[in-house]
matplotlib code that plots the C-alpha trace (Angstrom):
import matplotlib.pyplot as plt

x = [4.8, 7.8, 8.4, 7.8, 4.7, 2.9, 2.7, 1.8, -1.3, -2.1, -2.6, -3.9, -6.5, -7.7, -7.8, -10.1, -12.6, -12.3, -11.4, -9.9, -9.5, -9.6, -6.6, -5.4, -8.7, -7.0, -7.0, -3.4, -0.1, 0.3, -3.2, -1.8, 1.1, -1.3, -3.6, -0.7, -0.2, -3.7, -4.1, -2.0, -3.5, -6.8, -9.5, -9.3, -13.4, -11.8, -8.8, -11.3, -13.1, -10.2, -8.6, -12.3, -11.9, -8.8, -10.3, -13.0, -10.2, -8.1, -5.4, -4.9, -1.7, 1.4, 1.1, -2.5, -1.4, 1.7, -0.2, -2.1, -1.6, -0.6, -3.8, -5.3, -4.2, -5.0, -8.4, -9.0, -7.5, -8.9, -11.7, -7.9, -6.7, -3.4, -4.1, -1.7, 1.5, 0.7, -0.3, 3.9, 4.5, 3.1, 4.8, 8.0, 7.3, 6.7, 9.3, 11.7, 10.0, 11.2, 14.7, 15.1, 13.2, 12.1, 8.5, 8.1, 6.7, 7.3, 11.0, 10.6, 8.3, 11.5, 14.1, 15.1, 13.2, 16.8, 16.5, 13.3, 12.5, 15.5, 14.3, 10.8, 12.3, 14.3, 11.6, 9.5, 6.4, 6.8, 7.9, 8.3, 4.9, 3.9, 7.0, 6.1, 2.2, 4.2, 6.4, 4.1, 0.6, 2.4, 6.0, 4.9, 8.1, 8.5, 8.2, 5.5, 4.3, 4.1, 1.3, 0.2, -2.3, 0.2, 2.6, -1.0, -2.1, 2.3, 2.7, -0.3, 0.4, 3.8, 5.5, 7.2, 8.1, 5.2, 6.9, 9.0, 9.9, 9.0, 11.8, 12.5, 8.9, 8.9, 13.0, 10.7, 8.2, 10.3, 12.5, 9.7, 7.2, 8.3, 9.3, 6.5, 4.6, 1.1, 0.9, 2.6, -0.2, -3.1, -1.7, -1.3, -4.9, -6.1, -4.0, -5.8, -9.7, -8.6, -7.3, -10.1, -12.9, -11.7, -7.9, -9.0, -7.5, -9.7, -9.5, -13.0, -10.8, -14.1, -15.3, -11.5, -11.0, -6.8, -8.0, -7.1, -3.4, -2.9, -0.7, -3.0, -6.3, -5.6, -3.5, -0.3, 0.0, 2.8, 5.2, 6.3, 9.8, 12.5, 9.5, 8.5, 5.3, 2.9, -1.0, -3.8, -3.4, -5.4, -8.1, -7.8, -8.2, -11.1, -11.4, -10.9, -13.4, -15.0, -12.8, -9.5, -6.5, -5.9, -2.2]
y = [8.3, 8.5, 5.9, 8.9, 10.7, 7.1, 7.2, 10.6, 9.4, 6.9, 8.9, 11.7, 8.9, 7.3, 10.7, 12.4, 9.3, 8.5, 11.7, 12.8, 9.6, 11.0, 9.0, 8.9, 8.4, 8.9, 12.3, 12.4, 10.9, 8.8, 7.2, 6.9, 5.0, 2.4, 2.1, 1.1, -1.8, -2.8, -2.5, -5.6, -8.2, -7.3, -5.0, -2.0, -2.1, -4.6, -2.1, 0.6, -1.0, -1.2, 2.1, 3.1, 0.8, 2.5, 5.8, 5.1, 3.9, 7.0, 5.0, 6.6, 8.5, 7.3, 7.4, 6.5, 3.4, 2.3, 2.7, -0.3, -3.5, -6.1, -8.1, -6.0, -3.7, -6.9, -7.5, -3.4, -4.6, -7.9, -7.3, -6.6, -10.0, -11.5, -9.4, -10.9, -10.0, -6.7, -5.5, -6.6, -4.3, -1.7, -2.1, -2.9, 0.7, 2.8, 1.1, 2.6, 5.9, 6.2, 4.9, 7.0, 9.8, 10.5, 9.5, 12.7, 11.2, 14.9, 14.4, 10.9, 12.5, 15.0, 12.8, 12.6, 9.8, 8.0, 7.3, 7.1, 4.2, 1.8, 2.4, 1.6, -1.7, -2.8, -2.8, -6.3, -6.9, -3.3, -4.4, -1.9, -1.3, -0.5, 1.4, 3.2, 4.1, 5.1, 8.0, 8.6, 9.6, 10.2, 11.9, 14.1, 11.9, 11.0, 7.4, 4.9, 1.7, -1.2, -3.0, -6.1, -3.9, -2.0, -4.1, -6.4, -2.5, -1.9, -4.6, -5.2, -2.0, -2.8, -0.4, -2.8, -6.3, -9.2, -10.8, -7.4, -7.1, -4.4, -3.2, -2.8, -1.9, 1.2, 2.4, 2.4, 4.7, 7.0, 7.3, 7.6, 9.8, 13.4, 13.4, 15.2, 13.3, 14.4, 12.9, 9.8, 9.4, 9.8, 8.2, 5.2, 5.4, 5.6, 2.2, 0.8, 1.6, 0.3, -2.7, -3.5, -2.1, -3.2, -4.3, -7.6, -11.3, -11.0, -7.7, -5.5, -3.9, -2.0, -0.7, 0.8, 4.7, 3.0, 1.3, 4.4, 3.4, -0.4, -1.3, -2.4, -1.9, -5.5, -5.8, -7.8, -10.9, -12.9, -14.7, -18.0, -17.9, -16.8, -14.8, -11.0, -11.0, -10.7, -9.7, -11.5, -14.7, -13.7, -16.2, -19.3, -18.7, -19.4, -22.6, -23.9, -23.7, -27.1, -28.9, -26.8, -29.2, -29.0, -28.6]
z = [-24.0, -21.8, -18.4, -16.5, -18.1, -18.1, -13.9, -13.7, -16.6, -14.4, -11.7, -13.3, -14.7, -11.5, -9.9, -12.5, -12.3, -8.8, -7.0, -3.8, -1.0, 2.2, 3.6, 5.8, 8.1, 11.4, 13.6, 14.9, 13.6, 16.2, 14.9, 11.8, 13.3, 15.3, 12.4, 10.0, 12.2, 13.3, 9.1, 8.6, 7.1, 7.6, 6.1, 7.5, 9.0, 11.7, 12.8, 12.4, 15.2, 17.6, 17.1, 18.1, 21.3, 21.9, 22.0, 24.2, 26.7, 25.8, 24.7, 21.6, 22.9, 23.8, 27.1, 27.5, 25.5, 26.8, 30.7, 29.8, 30.7, 28.2, 28.6, 28.2, 25.5, 23.6, 24.5, 23.2, 19.6, 19.1, 15.9, 14.0, 14.1, 15.0, 18.5, 20.5, 18.4, 17.1, 20.6, 20.9, 17.9, 19.1, 22.9, 20.8, 19.2, 22.1, 24.1, 21.3, 20.9, 24.7, 25.0, 21.4, 21.8, 25.0, 24.5, 21.9, 19.1, 17.5, 17.7, 16.6, 13.3, 12.5, 11.9, 7.9, 6.3, 5.0, 9.0, 10.1, 7.7, 9.1, 13.0, 11.4, 10.1, 13.3, 15.2, 15.6, 13.6, 11.4, 7.6, 4.6, 4.0, 7.1, 7.9, 4.4, 5.8, 8.7, 6.6, 4.0, 6.1, 9.7, 8.7, 5.7, 4.3, 0.4, 0.2, -1.8, -0.6, -3.1, -1.4, -3.4, -5.6, -6.7, -7.5, -9.7, -11.6, -12.1, -14.0, -15.8, -17.6, -18.0, -15.5, -13.7, -13.8, -12.7, -9.6, -8.9, -5.5, -2.9, -2.8, -6.4, -7.3, -4.2, -6.5, -9.7, -8.8, -6.5, -9.1, -11.8, -9.2, -8.0, -4.2, -3.7, -0.3, -0.8, -4.9, -3.5, -1.0, -2.7, -5.1, -3.3, -2.1, -5.5, -6.4, -3.5, -4.8, -8.6, -7.0, -5.0, -7.6, -10.6, -11.1, -9.2, -10.0, -12.8, -13.8, -14.6, -17.2, -19.4, -16.0, -14.9, -15.3, -15.8, -19.0, -21.4, -20.5, -21.1, -23.8, -26.7, -24.9, -22.9, -19.8, -19.7, -17.8, -16.6, -19.4, -19.7, -17.7, -19.9, -21.7, -21.7, -20.1, -23.0, -23.6, -23.0, -25.7, -29.1, -29.6, -31.8, -35.7, -37.2, -38.9, -42.8, -44.9, -45.9, -48.5, -47.7, -46.9, -42.8, -41.6]

ax = plt.figure().add_subplot(projection="3d")
ax.plot(x, y, z, "-o")
ax.set_aspect("equal")
plt.show()
């Protein structure tokens, strides 16, 4: 099967079993942006608590959040972890939005992805994964979120090398998948679910919906340096029969 077909097959296998994931859970594009920043290095439930507190404080609009004193913003997002740094990132985003787009989120999200992504990456605290989440779920732009779950799953299926960088995996995904933001958004959500439930550090391939695509029925494993990735090692040979000479 050609490589492009295998990428689509992974999507189809996951979607057939798991169904639509309903991502991104947000009411507005600004809430997506805030959620993407708050979810860095923490479980979504922790970010969600902070989002609820921001909504209760009427701070889930650019103007509402900008009106908060820095210390209060930090307190409201404490549940998300590293809250002081995330508060600085949110304030830096708002400052850049005012400076470059007059505070208009609509103008920002109408920017072409080729210029919007570098703009996001220039904001302290926004890295490639967060920027791609914002592009995909807030702006509806074509991209791929090559997070740790995606890199692990794709490597075990032989579609990218083990240890490949975020940029390399994202580039390969964009070359193999159609430029279809709804499909890319659903694929990311499905890969996260598969990574959490099945493709863990110790994989549960017997229950995984992607198992039919595994090379030789087993996940690939990182190879010894200088060798190609190989499947999990075979079992040792049976012992020789009694009386047979040993090697």
